[in-house]
C-alpha positions in Angstrom: -32.9 25.6 -5.3 -29.0 25.4 -4.4 -30.3 23.7 -1.8 -31.8 20.8 -3.7 -29.0 21.0 -6.4 -26.5 20.3 -3.1 -28.4 17.2 -1.8 -28.5 15.3 -5.4 -24.9 15.6 -5.7 -24.4 14.3 -2.1 -26.9 11.7 -3.3 -25.3 10.5 -6.3 -21.8 10.7 -4.8 -22.5 8.6 -2.0 -24.7 6.0 -4.3 -21.5 5.7 -6.5 -19.3 5.3 -3.3 -21.6 2.5 -2.3 -21.4 0.8 -5.0 -17.6 0.9 -5.3 -17.5 -0.3 -1.4 -19.9 -3.1 -1.8 -17.7 -4.1 -4.5 -14.7 -4.5 -2.6 -14.8 -6.3 0.4 -13.6 -9.9 1.0 -10.1 -10.6 2.5 -8.8 -7.4 3.8 -10.7 -7.8 7.5 -8.0 -7.4 9.5 -5.6 -4.8 7.8 -8.9 -2.5 7.4 -9.4 -2.9 11.2 -5.9 -1.8 11.8 -6.1 0.7 9.4 -5.2 4.6 11.0 -8.0 6.0 8.1 -10.9 4.3 6.1 -10.2 5.4 2.1 -12.8 6.3 0.0 -12.8 6.5 -3.5 -14.6 8.2 -6.4 -14.7 7.7 -9.9 -16.2 11.0 -11.1 -16.9 12.6 -14.5 -14.7 15.9 -13.8 -14.4 16.5 -17.2 -15.6 16.0 -20.4 -19.4 16.7 -21.9 -20.7 15.7 -18.2 -18.3 17.7 -16.1 -20.4 19.5 -13.9 -22.4 16.6 -13.3 -19.6 15.1 -11.3 -17.7 18.3 -10.1 -21.1 18.7 -8.6 -20.9 14.9 -7.0 -17.6 15.7 -5.8 -17.9 18.8 -4.2 -21.2 17.4 -2.2 -19.1 14.4 -1.1 -15.8 16.2 0.0 -18.1 18.7 2.6 -20.2 15.4 3.4 -16.6 13.9 4.6 -15.1 17.3 5.7 -18.3 17.2 8.2 -17.8 13.7 9.1 -14.0 13.9 9.6 -14.8 17.3 12.0 -17.3 15.6 14.2 -14.5 12.4 14.8 -14.9 10.6 11.5 -15.8 6.4 11.5 -15.3 4.4 14.7 -12.7 7.0 15.8 -11.1 7.0 12.3 -10.3 9.6 10.1 -12.2 9.4 6.3 -9.4 9.7 3.4 -11.7 10.5 0.1 -10.1 10.2 -3.2 -11.5 11.4 -6.5 -10.0 10.1 -10.2 -11.9 11.4 -13.2 -13.1 9.5 -15.6 -13.5 12.3 -18.5 -16.7 10.8 -19.0 -15.7 7.8 -21.0 -16.1 4.5 -20.3 -13.2 2.9 -20.7 -11.6 5.6 -18.5 -14.0 4.9 -16.2 -13.9 1.3 -16.1 -9.7 1.9 -16.2 -9.8 4.4 -12.8 -12.3 2.0 -11.0 -9.5 -0.9 -11.1 -7.2 1.5 -10.0 -8.8 2.6 -7.1 -9.6 -0.8 -6.5 -6.0 -2.2 -6.9 -3.8 1.1 -6.3 -5.6 3.8 -3.8 -7.0 1.0 -1.7 
């Protein structure tokens, strides 16, 4: 049961990250190619009503990125995983997403 919960947490985290990464494309191809690391941001519920799910997703994603980095990273670049708490609030979630796109890129 615990293994299934971890797999679910990793899956949820990756789906959320894929959505964030997909929405951040365009305009920075040369800058991204020259970067020393790949920054991936996560907008998670780490406090509030559904913090249990967000915390599990963060832990699963961190474990995954640690394993990827230990294996050499992606395209010989390490992954930097930035997580922010949206406090289980829709307005805060929008603010966090904006911050991840504009500041923590």
